[in-house]
C-alpha positions as CSV (number, residue, x, y, z in Angstrom):
1,M,146.9,98.4,46.0
2,A,149.1,100.4,48.0
3,H,147.5,102.6,50.6
4,I,149.3,106.0,49.5
5,S,151.2,107.0,46.4
6,V,153.4,110.2,46.0
7,V,153.6,111.6,42.6
8,I,156.4,114.0,41.8
9,P,157.5,115.8,38.6
10,V,161.3,116.3,38.5
11,Y,163.0,119.0,36.8
12,G,166.2,120.8,37.8
13,C,166.4,119.1,41.4
14,R,168.9,116.3,41.4
15,T,170.9,117.1,44.4
16,T,167.5,117.2,46.6
17,L,166.3,113.9,45.4
18,V,167.8,111.7,48.1
19,E,166.9,113.9,50.9
20,L,163.4,114.0,49.3
21,Y,163.4,110.5,49.3
22,L,164.6,109.9,53.0
23,R,162.3,112.5,54.5
24,L,159.3,111.0,52.5
25,K,160.0,107.5,53.6
26,E,160.0,108.7,57.2
27,S,156.9,110.6,56.8
28,L,154.9,108.0,55.1
29,T,155.9,105.2,57.4
30,P,153.8,106.2,60.5
31,I,150.7,106.5,57.7
32,S,151.4,103.2,56.4
33,E,154.4,101.0,55.2
34,D,152.4,100.1,52.0
35,F,153.3,103.2,49.9
36,E,154.8,104.0,46.5
37,I,156.7,107.2,45.4
38,I,156.7,107.8,41.7
39,L,159.6,110.1,40.3
40,V,158.7,111.4,36.8
41,N,161.9,113.0,35.2
42,D,160.7,115.6,33.0
43,K,163.9,115.5,31.1
44,S,165.6,117.3,33.6
45,P,169.0,118.7,32.4
46,D,171.2,118.0,35.4
47,S,171.2,114.0,35.0
48,A,168.2,113.5,37.7
49,W,167.5,110.5,35.9
50,D,170.6,108.6,37.1
51,T,169.7,109.4,40.7
52,I,166.2,108.2,40.3
53,V,167.5,104.8,39.1
54,E,170.0,104.5,41.9
55,I,167.0,105.3,44.4
56,A,164.8,102.9,42.6
57,K,167.6,100.1,43.0
58,K,167.4,100.3,46.7
59,D,163.7,100.6,47.4
60,S,161.2,98.7,45.0
61,R,158.6,101.1,46.3
62,V,160.1,103.8,44.2
63,K,159.1,103.9,40.7
64,G,161.0,106.0,38.3
65,V,159.4,107.3,35.0
66,N,161.7,108.8,32.2
67,L,159.8,111.1,29.7
68,S,161.4,111.0,26.4
69,R,161.5,115.0,26.2
70,N,160.3,117.9,28.5
71,F,156.6,117.8,28.2
72,G,156.1,120.2,31.0
73,Q,155.1,119.9,35.0
74,H,151.4,119.1,34.4
75,A,151.9,116.4,31.6
76,A,154.7,114.9,34.1
77,I,152.2,114.7,36.9
78,T,149.6,113.1,34.7
79,A,152.2,110.4,33.8
80,G,152.7,109.8,37.4
81,L,149.2,109.6,38.0
82,D,148.3,107.5,35.1
83,R,150.7,104.7,37.0
84,C,150.0,105.3,40.5
85,N,147.9,102.5,42.3
86,A,146.8,103.8,45.6
87,E,143.8,104.6,47.9
88,W,145.1,108.3,48.7
89,I,147.7,110.0,46.3
90,V,150.0,113.0,47.1
91,V,151.1,115.4,44.5
92,M,154.1,117.5,45.4
93,D,157.0,119.3,43.9
94,C,160.8,117.9,44.0
95,D,162.4,121.0,45.1
96,L,161.7,120.4,48.9
97,Q,159.6,123.7,49.3
98,D,156.6,121.2,49.6
99,Q,157.8,119.5,52.8
100,P,157.2,115.9,53.3
101,E,156.5,116.3,57.1
102,E,153.3,118.0,56.0
103,I,151.9,115.1,54.4
104,I,150.7,113.6,57.7
105,K,148.7,116.9,58.6
106,L,147.1,116.8,55.2
107,Y,146.0,113.0,55.5
108,E,144.7,113.3,58.9
109,K,142.3,116.2,57.4
110,A,141.3,113.9,54.6
111,L,140.5,111.2,56.9
112,E,137.6,113.8,58.2
113,G,135.7,113.0,54.9
114,Y,137.2,115.0,52.4
115,D,138.2,114.0,49.0
116,V,140.8,116.5,48.5
117,V,142.9,118.2,50.6
118,L,145.2,121.3,49.4
119,A,148.0,122.8,51.2
120,R,147.7,126.5,51.8
121,R,151.1,128.1,51.7
122,F,150.5,130.9,54.6
123,K,154.3,132.0,54.7
124,R,155.8,131.6,51.2
125,Q,159.5,131.4,51.2
126,D,159.9,133.2,47.6
127,N,161.4,136.5,46.7
128,I,159.2,139.5,46.2
129,F,159.1,139.4,42.6
130,K,158.0,135.7,42.2
131,R,155.3,136.5,45.1
132,I,154.0,139.6,43.1
133,S,154.1,138.0,39.7
134,S,152.2,134.9,41.3
135,Y,149.5,137.3,42.7
136,L,149.1,139.1,39.6
137,F,149.0,135.9,37.7
138,Y,146.1,134.4,39.9
139,Q,144.4,137.6,40.0
140,T,144.2,137.9,36.2
141,L,143.3,134.1,35.7
142,T,140.4,134.7,38.5
143,Y,139.0,137.5,36.4
144,L,139.1,136.1,33.0
145,T,138.1,132.3,33.8
146,G,135.4,133.6,36.5
147,T,136.6,131.0,39.1
148,K,138.5,132.0,42.2
149,H,141.9,131.0,42.3
150,D,144.1,131.0,45.4
151,E,147.9,132.0,44.8
152,S,148.9,130.4,47.9
153,V,147.8,126.9,46.7
154,A,149.5,124.9,44.0
155,N,149.9,121.2,43.1
156,F,150.7,120.1,46.8
157,G,147.8,118.1,48.5
158,V,146.2,114.7,49.2
159,Y,143.7,113.2,46.7
160,N,141.2,110.4,47.2
161,N,141.9,107.9,44.2
162,K,138.2,108.6,42.8
163,V,139.5,112.0,42.2
164,I,142.2,111.0,40.4
165,A,140.8,108.5,38.5
166,A,138.4,111.4,37.3
167,F,141.4,113.4,36.4
168,C,143.0,110.8,34.5
169,K,139.8,110.7,32.3
170,M,140.3,114.2,31.2
171,R,142.9,114.4,28.6
172,E,142.8,117.6,26.9
173,N,146.3,118.9,25.7
174,I,146.4,122.2,27.9
175,R,147.0,120.8,31.4
176,V,146.7,122.8,34.6
177,F,146.5,120.2,37.4
178,P,145.1,122.5,40.2
179,I,142.3,124.0,38.0
180,M,141.3,120.5,36.7
181,I,141.0,119.4,40.0
182,Q,138.9,122.4,41.0
183,W,136.6,121.7,38.0
184,L,135.8,118.2,39.1
185,G,134.1,119.6,42.0
186,F,134.9,117.0,45.0
187,D,134.5,117.9,48.5
188,R,137.7,119.7,49.5
189,A,139.5,121.5,52.2
190,M,142.7,123.6,52.8
191,V,145.2,123.3,55.4
192,N,148.1,125.6,56.4
193,V,151.4,124.4,55.8
194,C,155.2,125.7,56.2
195,H,156.8,126.6,53.0
196,A,160.2,126.1,53.0
197,A,163.0,128.1,51.0
198,R,164.1,126.4,47.8
199,A,167.0,124.1,48.5
200,E,168.5,124.4,45.1
201,G,168.7,126.5,42.1
202,K,165.8,128.8,40.9
203,S,162.3,128.1,39.6
204,S,162.1,127.4,36.0
205,Y,158.8,129.4,35.8
206,T,160.0,132.7,34.7
207,F,157.7,135.7,34.5
208,F,157.2,135.1,30.4
209,K,156.7,131.3,31.1
210,R,153.9,132.4,33.6
211,M,152.3,134.6,31.1
212,R,152.4,132.1,28.6
213,L,150.8,129.6,30.6
214,A,148.2,132.2,31.9
215,L,147.5,132.7,28.2
216,D,147.1,128.9,27.5
217,I,144.9,128.6,30.6
218,I,142.6,131.5,29.6
219,L,142.2,130.0,26.1
220,A,141.6,126.5,27.2
221,Y,139.1,127.2,30.1
222,S,137.5,130.4,29.4
223,D,135.7,132.3,26.7
224,K,135.7,135.3,28.5
225,P,137.9,137.1,26.0
226,I,135.6,136.7,23.3
227,R,132.7,138.0,25.5
228,L,135.0,141.0,26.2
229,I,135.5,141.5,22.6
230,I,131.7,141.3,21.7
231,K,131.0,143.9,24.6
232,F,133.7,146.1,23.2
233,G,132.5,145.8,19.5
234,F,129.2,147.2,21.0
235,L,130.9,150.0,22.8
236,V,132.6,151.0,19.4
237,T,129.3,150.6,17.5
238,L,127.6,152.9,19.8
239,A,130.3,155.3,20.0
240,S,130.4,155.4,16.2
241,F,126.6,156.1,16.1
242,I,127.0,159.0,18.7
243,F,129.6,160.5,16.6
244,A,127.8,160.1,13.3
245,G,124.9,161.9,14.9
246,V,126.9,164.8,16.1
247,T,128.7,165.1,12.7
248,V,125.4,165.2,10.9
249,V,124.0,167.8,13.1
250,R,127.2,170.1,12.7
251,Y,127.2,169.5,8.9
252,F,123.4,170.8,8.8
253,S,124.4,173.7,10.9
254,G,127.0,174.8,8.7
255,A,129.6,174.0,11.4
256,I,131.5,171.7,9.1
257,T,132.9,173.0,5.7
258,V,135.9,170.6,5.0
259,S,136.1,167.1,6.1
260,G,139.0,166.3,8.5
261,Y,142.0,164.4,7.2
262,T,143.1,163.6,10.8
263,S,140.0,162.3,12.0
264,L,139.7,160.1,9.1
265,I,143.3,158.5,9.5
266,L,142.8,158.0,13.0
267,S,139.6,156.4,12.7
268,I,141.0,154.0,9.9
269,W,144.1,153.2,12.4
270,F,142.1,152.7,15.3
271,L,139.4,150.3,13.6
272,S,142.1,148.4,11.9
273,G,143.8,148.0,15.2
274,I,140.8,146.7,16.5
275,T,139.9,144.1,13.7
276,I,143.6,142.8,13.8
277,T,143.4,142.2,17.6
278,I,140.0,140.6,17.4
279,L,141.2,138.2,14.4
280,G,144.4,137.6,16.4
281,I,142.5,136.5,19.5
282,I,140.0,134.3,17.4
283,G,143.1,132.9,15.7
284,L,144.4,131.7,19.0
285,Y,141.4,129.9,19.9
286,V,141.1,128.3,16.4
287,G,144.8,127.2,17.2
288,K,143.9,125.6,20.5
289,I,141.3,123.6,18.7
290,F,143.8,122.4,16.0
291,E,146.1,121.3,18.6
292,G,143.2,119.4,20.6
293,V,141.7,117.6,17.4
294,K,145.4,116.0,16.6
295,S,144.9,113.8,19.6
296,R,148.4,113.2,20.3
297,P,149.5,111.6,23.6
298,L,150.0,113.9,26.5
299,Y,153.5,112.5,26.9
300,A,156.0,109.9,25.8
301,I,157.9,107.5,27.9
302,K,161.4,106.5,27.2
303,N,161.9,103.9,30.1
304,E,160.8,103.1,33.6
305,T,162.2,101.6,36.8
306,N,160.2,98.7,38.8
307,E,157.5,98.9,36.3
308,G,154.7,96.8,37.4
309,K,155.9,96.4,41.1
């Protein structure tokens, strides 16, 4: 068993991989010479796999995992974690915004008795739009899941192997690594780290991808939308009783002589809209259940380097 493993999903960062490897080797060596680096190519469109193969040829401690198609960041993380074999595991991104030099700080904190040490990006080097969208994303997530989520914390962290073993037993189709780690509930701490500017390109997480991810997370980890629908249904029912009572009083007092066409049409459209919305939300939940019961594998591997070494 290696002392420390580093799992990195790779997408769109081919030109940073060599520098990432060199900085990781320099940062991990003071901790232990017994380490491994697992680079998971999530069907990167920039020939990143060729670079991974070249690095792995020069250092047997580097393992490359090439997925058959793009399965998403969190499935790629899972693929790497399924293959790591170490006492401590680091999960980080490939774009060098998570700086390898910060691993020592996280590791030293873990040795104080924590199972999970997360990196808190206290000065994020992202544009204003990404910071705002990230803040709104996590605030919405916090409200709808009922669990506090910190937008300054992502995947970067050091994890004990018992935490990762528990994570790997969770095989649900919708995977969000930080949320699943939080659900496990092991002792954890946070350490402020320097967040670097992106070395290449731009993030693949667009605003719409974030919203789609948020919807998936909410449907997978929360029943709050259903609870809100029930509350809203009670409010509509209460309002209808009040309206009915007022209408009856007005009718017997002679205030109503002709039934209102406008109020009738508006009521029909309003209630029809509510009904369709409710059915849509329920349909989304049923759809996610349908995806889950298929029990398909979370990812498929095309080939690997240094397998079993």
